[in-house]
C-alpha positions, 0 to 999 in steps of 0.5 A: 103287382103280378104281369104278363108280358106278350110279344107284338102280335100274339093274341089271348083268345079266350074259349074254346073257338076263340070266340073272344080275342085280345090282341096287340100287333104292335101299332094297334089294340083290339078287343073281337068279340065273336059270339054273343054280345061284348057287354063293360060291366062295372059293379063298383057302387057309384062309379063310373067308365071313362073313356079318355086319350090322347088330347091333341097335347101328349096328355091323356083326358076324358072325353066322355064318361057313363056316371055311375052315380047319377045314370047320366053319359056326360061329355067334358066342356068343348067336346063335339058328339058328332054324326054322319061321315061328314061330321052333318050333325054337331052338339057341343058345349062349351061350359056356358053356350049350347050349339046344335 
Protein backbone atom coordinates (compact mmCIF):
# COMPACT_ATOMS: atom_id res chain seq x y z
CA UNK A 1 0.00 0.00 0.00
CA UNK A 2 1.34 3.42 -0.94
CA UNK A 3 1.27 5.96 1.88
CA UNK A 4 2.04 9.64 1.71
CA UNK A 5 3.11 11.22 4.98
CA UNK A 6 2.72 14.93 5.63
CA UNK A 7 3.91 16.80 8.70
CA UNK A 8 1.49 18.77 10.90
CA UNK A 9 0.43 22.20 9.67
CA UNK A 10 0.88 21.27 6.00
CA UNK A 11 -2.13 21.67 3.75
CA UNK A 12 -3.02 19.70 0.66
CA UNK A 13 -4.54 22.19 -1.78
CA UNK A 14 -6.35 21.33 -5.01
CA UNK A 15 -7.27 23.79 -7.76
CA UNK A 16 -5.55 26.86 -9.22
CA UNK A 17 -6.93 29.04 -6.42
CA UNK A 18 -6.65 26.42 -3.66
CA UNK A 19 -10.37 25.68 -4.03
CA UNK A 20 -10.25 22.52 -1.90
CA UNK A 21 -7.98 22.19 1.12
CA UNK A 22 -7.34 19.21 3.40
CA UNK A 23 -5.28 20.04 6.45
CA UNK A 24 -4.33 18.88 9.94
CA UNK A 25 -2.84 21.16 12.58
CA UNK A 26 -1.72 18.50 15.12
CA UNK A 27 -5.08 18.85 16.89
CA UNK A 28 -7.89 19.03 14.32
CA UNK A 29 -8.42 17.86 10.75
CA UNK A 30 -10.47 19.77 8.18
CA UNK A 31 -11.78 19.49 4.64
CA UNK A 32 -12.58 22.98 3.35
CA UNK A 33 -14.21 23.84 0.02
CA UNK A 34 -14.12 27.40 -1.33
CA UNK A 35 -16.04 27.09 -4.59
CA UNK A 36 -19.08 25.24 -5.91
CA UNK A 37 -20.65 22.35 -4.03
CA UNK A 38 -18.81 19.87 -1.84
CA UNK A 39 -20.09 16.44 -2.83
CA UNK A 40 -19.40 13.12 -1.14
CA UNK A 41 -20.25 10.34 -3.59
CA UNK A 42 -20.18 6.59 -3.15
CA UNK A 43 -20.69 4.95 -6.56
CA UNK A 44 -20.41 1.37 -5.29
CA UNK A 45 -23.72 -0.48 -5.82
CA UNK A 46 -25.84 -0.90 -2.66
CA UNK A 47 -23.04 0.41 -0.43
CA UNK A 48 -23.28 2.90 2.42
CA UNK A 49 -21.68 6.09 3.66
CA UNK A 50 -21.12 5.78 7.41
CA UNK A 51 -20.45 8.46 9.99
CA UNK A 52 -18.36 7.01 12.80
CA UNK A 53 -16.76 8.47 15.92
CA UNK A 54 -15.48 7.59 19.37
CA UNK A 55 -18.23 6.03 21.50
CA UNK A 56 -17.12 7.58 24.79
CA UNK A 57 -15.18 4.51 25.92
CA UNK A 58 -12.32 4.50 23.43
CA UNK A 59 -14.07 2.43 20.75
CA UNK A 60 -15.43 3.52 17.39
CA UNK A 61 -19.14 3.22 16.57
CA UNK A 62 -21.38 4.19 13.66
CA UNK A 63 -23.68 7.02 14.68
CA UNK A 64 -25.60 7.13 11.40
CA UNK A 65 -25.35 5.97 7.84
CA UNK A 66 -26.73 6.71 4.41
CA UNK A 67 -27.92 3.27 3.36
CA UNK A 68 -27.25 2.75 -0.34
CA UNK A 69 -29.46 -0.33 -0.61
CA UNK A 70 -32.60 1.21 0.97
CA UNK A 71 -32.12 4.93 0.33
CA UNK A 72 -32.73 5.60 4.04
CA UNK A 73 -30.71 7.59 6.54
CA UNK A 74 -30.38 5.23 9.51
CA UNK A 75 -29.44 6.09 13.09
CA UNK A 76 -28.26 3.45 15.55
CA UNK A 77 -30.48 2.65 18.55
CA UNK A 78 -30.28 5.07 21.46
CA UNK A 79 -28.74 7.87 19.39
CA UNK A 80 -30.47 11.24 19.54
CA UNK A 81 -31.18 13.55 16.64
CA UNK A 82 -31.30 17.01 18.22
CA UNK A 83 -32.33 20.43 16.93
CA UNK A 84 -31.73 23.90 18.38
CA UNK A 85 -28.80 25.51 20.16
CA UNK A 86 -29.98 24.04 23.47
CA UNK A 87 -31.04 20.67 22.00
CA UNK A 88 -34.63 21.90 22.28
CA UNK A 89 -36.10 19.15 20.08
CA UNK A 90 -34.94 15.54 20.39
CA UNK A 91 -35.90 12.46 18.40
CA UNK A 92 -34.76 9.08 19.69
CA UNK A 93 -35.46 5.36 19.35
CA UNK A 94 -33.94 2.97 21.91
CA UNK A 95 -34.66 -0.31 20.09
CA UNK A 96 -38.12 -0.65 21.63
CA UNK A 97 -39.62 2.81 22.13
CA UNK A 98 -39.58 5.98 20.07
CA UNK A 99 -39.67 9.46 21.60
CA UNK A 100 -40.01 13.01 20.31
